[in-house]
C-alpha positions as CSV (number, residue, x, y, z in Angstrom):
1,M,107.4,90.9,-156.9
2,F,110.1,88.4,-156.2
3,K,109.6,84.6,-156.3
4,T,113.2,83.5,-155.6
5,I,115.9,85.4,-153.9
6,V,119.5,84.3,-153.7
7,L,121.1,85.5,-150.5
8,A,124.9,85.5,-150.7
9,L,126.5,84.7,-147.3
10,D,130.1,84.2,-146.4
11,G,129.9,84.4,-142.7
12,S,131.2,88.0,-142.5
13,E,129.4,90.8,-140.7
14,G,129.0,92.5,-144.1
15,S,127.1,89.6,-145.5
16,K,125.0,89.1,-142.4
17,R,123.6,92.7,-142.8
18,A,121.9,91.4,-146.0
19,I,119.8,88.8,-144.1
20,P,117.1,91.2,-142.7
21,L,116.5,92.8,-146.0
22,A,116.2,89.5,-147.9
23,T,113.9,88.2,-145.1
24,E,111.7,91.2,-145.4
25,L,111.4,90.9,-149.2
26,A,110.7,87.2,-149.0
27,Q,108.0,87.7,-146.4
28,R,106.4,90.5,-148.3
29,D,106.3,88.6,-151.6
30,D,106.0,85.0,-150.2
31,A,109.3,84.3,-152.0
32,K,111.7,81.5,-151.3
33,I,115.3,82.2,-150.3
34,V,118.3,80.2,-151.7
35,I,121.3,80.9,-149.5
36,A,124.5,80.8,-151.6
37,H,127.8,80.1,-149.9
38,I,131.0,79.6,-151.7
39,D,134.1,78.1,-149.9
40,E,137.1,79.7,-151.5
41,R,139.7,76.8,-151.3
42,I,143.0,78.6,-150.8
43,V,145.9,76.7,-149.5
44,G,148.3,78.4,-147.1
45,K,152.0,78.4,-147.1
46,G,152.3,75.2,-145.0
47,G,149.7,73.4,-147.1
48,G,146.8,74.0,-144.7
49,D,143.6,75.7,-145.5
50,I,143.6,79.5,-145.0
51,H,140.0,79.4,-143.7
52,P,140.2,76.8,-140.9
53,A,136.8,77.9,-139.5
54,E,134.9,77.0,-142.7
55,A,133.0,74.2,-141.0
56,E,131.7,76.6,-138.4
57,V,130.7,79.1,-141.0
58,Q,128.8,76.4,-142.9
59,A,127.1,75.3,-139.7
60,E,126.0,78.9,-139.0
61,I,124.6,79.3,-142.5
62,R,122.6,76.1,-142.2
63,K,121.2,77.4,-138.8
64,Q,120.3,80.6,-140.6
65,A,118.3,78.6,-143.2
66,E,116.5,76.8,-140.4
67,A,115.7,80.1,-138.7
68,L,114.2,81.4,-142.0
69,S,112.2,78.2,-142.3
70,E,110.8,78.7,-138.8
71,Q,109.6,82.2,-139.9
72,G,107.6,80.5,-142.6
73,I,110.1,81.2,-145.5
74,D,110.9,78.4,-147.9
75,A,114.7,78.5,-147.5
76,S,117.5,76.2,-148.8
77,V,121.3,76.3,-149.0
78,Q,123.5,75.9,-152.0
79,M,127.2,75.5,-151.1
80,R,130.0,75.2,-153.6
81,D,133.8,75.2,-153.5
82,V,136.0,77.3,-155.8
83,M,139.8,77.2,-156.2
84,V,140.3,80.0,-158.7
85,G,138.3,83.1,-159.7
86,G,136.6,83.9,-156.5
87,P,133.0,83.4,-155.3
88,A,131.2,85.8,-157.6
89,R,130.8,83.4,-160.6
90,P,129.5,80.5,-158.6
91,I,127.0,82.8,-156.8
92,A,125.8,84.0,-160.3
93,E,125.5,80.4,-161.4
94,I,123.4,79.5,-158.4
95,A,121.1,82.4,-159.1
96,E,120.7,81.2,-162.8
97,E,120.0,77.6,-161.7
98,A,117.5,78.7,-159.1
99,G,115.8,81.1,-161.6
100,A,116.3,83.9,-159.1
101,D,114.6,87.2,-159.5
102,L,117.1,89.0,-157.3
103,I,120.5,88.4,-155.6
104,V,121.0,90.1,-152.2
105,A,124.6,90.6,-151.0
106,G,126.2,92.6,-148.3
107,T,129.5,94.4,-148.7
108,R,132.4,94.8,-146.3
109,G,132.7,98.5,-147.2
110,H,135.7,98.4,-149.4
111,S,135.1,101.0,-152.0
112,G,137.0,103.1,-154.5
113,I,140.7,102.2,-154.9
114,P,140.8,99.9,-151.8
115,G,137.8,98.0,-153.2
116,V,139.5,97.6,-156.6
117,L,142.8,96.5,-155.0
118,L,141.2,94.1,-152.6
119,G,138.8,92.6,-155.2
120,S,135.2,93.1,-154.0
121,V,133.1,90.0,-154.6
122,T,130.0,92.2,-154.7
123,H,131.6,94.4,-157.3
124,R,132.5,91.4,-159.5
125,L,129.0,90.0,-159.0
126,L,127.5,93.2,-160.3
127,H,129.4,92.6,-163.6
128,L,128.8,88.9,-163.9
129,A,125.3,88.2,-162.8
130,N,122.4,88.1,-165.3
131,R,120.1,89.0,-162.5
132,P,119.5,92.2,-160.5
133,V,121.8,92.5,-157.5
134,L,120.8,94.4,-154.4
135,V,123.8,95.5,-152.4
136,V,123.5,96.2,-148.7
137,P,126.2,98.7,-147.7
138,P,127.8,98.9,-144.3
139,P,126.4,101.4,-141.8
140,A,127.4,105.0,-142.4
């Protein structure tokens, strides 16, 4: 039985696939969901942000939390910025701080050699987190 579930969302279709599963588990166990979103601050060649749509992604994530609340789930959002090291460590830290029983994360489907070369956040999270991590894979 879960009391607190951390749902890692980055705005990608892969992460969005984790929402229904986290929702189902939270409803089943009357658990709360803490949505973890990490803004990777990477500066582009001209000095501009590589992720210019970050404000839109954050607004979408806040709307998702509101939708979960409307379904009767205690939902909150934790957002952090990271410059170096990627989002896995801050997600694991959010899970620790929240006392999470589970971290739910989607994957974009990079596996094997491409996943290693591209640096899978979920793969790194599996090695860093001191909590169970449930990975939602892409459709077959």
